[in-house]
C-alpha positions in Angstrom: -1.6 -46.3 13.1 -0.5 -48.2 15.7 -2.5 -51.3 14.4 -1.1 -50.6 11.0 2.5 -50.8 11.7 2.0 -53.7 14.0 0.1 -55.8 11.3 2.8 -54.7 8.6 5.6 -56.1 11.1 4.2 -59.3 11.2 3.9 -59.5 7.6 0.9 -57.4 6.0 1.3 -56.1 3.0 -0.7 -52.6 3.1 -2.3 -51.4 0.0 -4.0 -48.0 -0.6 -6.3 -47.0 -3.9 -7.1 -43.6 -4.8 -6.8 -41.1 -1.2 -6.1 -43.9 1.0 -2.6 -43.5 0.8 -3.2 -40.1 2.9 -4.1 -42.6 5.7 -1.5 -45.1 4.8 1.4 -42.5 5.0 0.6 -41.0 8.7 2.4 -44.4 9.3 5.4 -43.6 8.5 6.3 -46.3 6.5 6.1 -44.9 3.0 8.9 -42.3 4.4 12.0 -42.5 1.8 9.7 -44.7 -0.5 7.6 -44.3 -3.9 3.9 -44.1 -3.9 0.9 -42.9 -5.8 -2.3 -41.0 -5.6 -5.4 -39.7 -7.5 -3.8 -37.0 -9.5 -6.3 -34.4 -8.2 -4.4 -34.8 -4.5 -1.0 -34.6 -5.5 -0.3 -31.1 -4.6 -2.1 -31.7 -1.2 -0.3 -35.2 -0.7 3.1 -33.5 -1.1 2.5 -30.8 1.3 1.4 -33.0 4.0 4.0 -35.7 3.3 6.9 -34.4 1.7 9.2 -37.6 3.3 7.2 -39.4 0.5 7.9 -39.9 -3.1 4.8 -39.6 -4.9 4.1 -40.6 -8.6 0.6 -39.3 -9.6 0.8 -40.5 -13.4 1.6 -43.5 -12.5 -1.3 -46.5 -12.2 0.3 -48.9 -9.4 3.4 -48.2 -7.3 4.7 -51.1 -5.3 7.4 -50.1 -2.7 9.1 -51.6 0.6 11.6 -54.4 1.2 9.2 -57.1 0.6 7.1 -55.4 -2.1 5.1 -54.7 1.3 3.6 -51.1 0.3 1.2 -51.0 -2.7 -0.7 -47.9 -4.1 -2.7 -47.3 -6.9 -3.7 -44.1 -8.4 -7.0 -42.6 -9.8 -10.3 -43.8 -9.1 -10.7 -47.4 -10.9 -6.8 -48.2 -11.0 -8.2 -49.9 -8.0 -8.3 -52.5 -11.2 -4.9 -52.7 -11.4 -4.1 -53.2 -7.8 -6.7 -56.0 -7.4 -5.5 -57.5 -10.3 -2.1 -57.5 -9.6 -2.6 -59.0 -6.2 -4.6 -61.8 -7.6 -1.9 -62.1 -9.9 0.8 -62.4 -7.5 -0.9 -64.8 -5.0 -3.1 -66.9 -7.4 -1.0 -66.2 -10.8 -1.6 -64.1 -13.6 -4.0 -66.7 -15.5 -6.8 -66.4 -12.8 -6.0 -62.7 -12.8 -6.7 -62.4 -16.7 -9.7 -64.8 -16.3 -11.3 -62.0 -14.1 -10.5 -59.2 -16.3 -12.6 -60.9 -18.8 -15.5 -61.9 -16.7 -15.9 -58.9 -15.1 -14.9 -56.3 -17.9 -12.4 -55.1 -15.8 -8.9 -53.6 -17.4 -5.3 -52.7 -17.1 -4.6 -49.2 -17.6 -1.6 -49.7 -19.2 -1.2 -46.4 -20.9 -0.7 -45.1 -17.3 -2.9 -41.8 -16.2 -1.3 -38.9 -18.3 -4.1 -39.0 -20.6 -6.7 -38.8 -18.2 -4.7 -35.8 -16.3 -6.6 -32.5 -17.3 -3.9 -29.6 -17.1 -4.7 -26.7 -14.8 -2.5 -24.0 -14.2 -1.4 -22.4 -11.0 -3.4 -19.5 -9.9 -2.5 -18.9 -6.6 0.9 -17.8 -6.8 -0.3 -14.0 -5.8 2.0 -12.7 -8.7 -1.2 -10.2 -10.0 0.6 -9.2 -13.6 1.6 -12.8 -14.2 -2.3 -14.1 -13.3 -3.4 -11.4 -15.6 -1.3 -12.5 -18.7 -2.1 -16.3 -17.5 -5.8 -15.4 -18.1 -5.5 -13.7 -21.5 -3.3 -16.7 -22.4 -6.1 -19.1 -20.9 -8.2 -17.9 -24.0 -5.7 -16.9 -26.7 -3.2 -19.6 -26.9 -3.6 -20.5 -30.5 -2.6 -17.4 -31.8 1.0 -16.6 -33.6 3.4 -16.3 -31.1 1.3 -16.1 -28.5 4.4 -15.5 -25.8 5.3 -12.6 -27.3 1.9 -11.3 -27.5 1.3 -11.6 -24.0 4.7 -10.5 -22.6 3.7 -6.9 -25.2 -0.1 -7.1 -23.7 1.6 -7.0 -20.0 3.1 -4.1 -18.3 6.2 -6.1 -17.8 9.8 -6.0 -19.6 10.5 -9.6 -21.5 13.4 -10.2 -19.2 11.0 -9.3 -16.2 8.6 -11.6 -17.4 10.8 -14.6 -16.2 8.4 -14.1 -13.0 5.6 -16.4 -15.2 7.9 -19.4 -14.8 8.5 -18.7 -10.9 4.9 -18.3 -10.5 3.2 -21.0 -12.5 6.4 -23.5 -12.0 6.2 -23.9 -16.0 7.9 -21.9 -18.9 5.6 -19.8 -21.1 5.9 -21.7 -24.2 5.8 -25.1 -22.1 2.5 -23.4 -20.8 1.2 -22.8 -24.3 1.9 -26.3 -25.4 -0.4 -27.8 -22.4 -2.7 -25.2 -23.0 -3.0 -26.4 -26.9 -2.6 -30.2 -25.9 -5.2 -30.0 -23.7 -8.0 -28.3 -26.2 -6.7 -30.4 -28.6 -7.9 -33.5 -26.2 -11.2 -31.9 -25.8 -11.6 -32.0 -29.7 -10.7 -35.2 -30.2 -13.5 -36.5 -27.6 -16.5 -34.3 -28.8 -15.4 -34.4 -32.6 -14.8 -36.2 -35.8 -12.1 -33.6 -36.9 -9.0 -35.0 -38.4 -6.0 -34.7 -36.4 -4.3 -32.4 -38.4 -7.1 -29.8 -38.5 -7.3 -30.1 -34.9 -3.7 -29.5 -34.1 -3.9 -26.2 -37.1 -7.3 -25.1 -34.8 -5.0 -25.2 -31.6 -2.4 -23.2 -33.2 0.4 -25.8 -34.2 0.6 -25.6 -38.0 3.3 -28.6 -38.3 1.2 -31.3 -38.2 4.5 -33.6 -37.2 5.2 -31.4 -34.5 1.6 -31.3 -33.1 1.5 -35.2 -33.4 4.9 -35.4 -31.3 4.1 -33.0 -28.6 0.7 -34.5 -28.1 2.5 -38.0 -27.7 5.1 -36.8 -25.2 2.4 -35.0 -23.2 -0.2 -37.7 -22.8 1.6 -41.0 -23.4 -0.7 -41.5 -26.6 -0.7 -40.6 -30.2 -3.8 -38.3 -31.1 -5.3 -41.0 -32.8 -5.2 -43.3 -30.3 -6.8 -40.8 -27.6 -9.6 -40.1 -29.9 -10.2 -44.0 -30.3 -9.8 -44.7 -26.3 -11.9 -41.0 -25.1 -14.1 -40.0 -28.0 -17.7 -39.8 -26.7 -20.2 -42.4 -28.4 -22.5 -40.9 -30.5 -25.2 -42.1 -28.7 -24.0 -40.0 -25.5 -23.7 -36.9 -28.1 -26.7 -34.0 -28.0 
């Protein structure tokens, strides 16, 4: 840590990829500043380094008074960090030449499309956990929140514990589950977008498309084009 701080004092730019920010944050140089980390480690990082503002959906975060603290997010976003550094020190033309030469990519859509929603289950509320597990299977039924409350042993007013336990309101939880299932269908089938929306429980096609884009940052059609499993890889 002392060596890293000394190099930074001498003008070095500190860079991390994926989970590397765990190490660099130990220097204290990121306290009060922004950074990113692999989204799978976001919860652990926030617990370990509450003084650092973390943005797991962002591909690249550049912070510090001299733009001297650089972090990239999930796995291959190291492409973006390396290309940024090349553009910064050698120019954008050279960076783009390497994009073509090595088939690298800028993740310009951010990381939201890659993140898999996993509801919080370690909250310790048995009644809410039972309801959450039911919802994980039956999110596509009509009025799932009302049905979930009806099946629970809790009054509607008491069911507000769902938000406290999971960190997300019941209807928003339903929407996240529906979008996640739609993502899998877009990846594995050639079904039309409107049919997929209907199958996951959203009967209004326009609403489903807006919800999907708001959640993932991409329109359903664009998501399918980007992430659909190639024919040769399907069983």
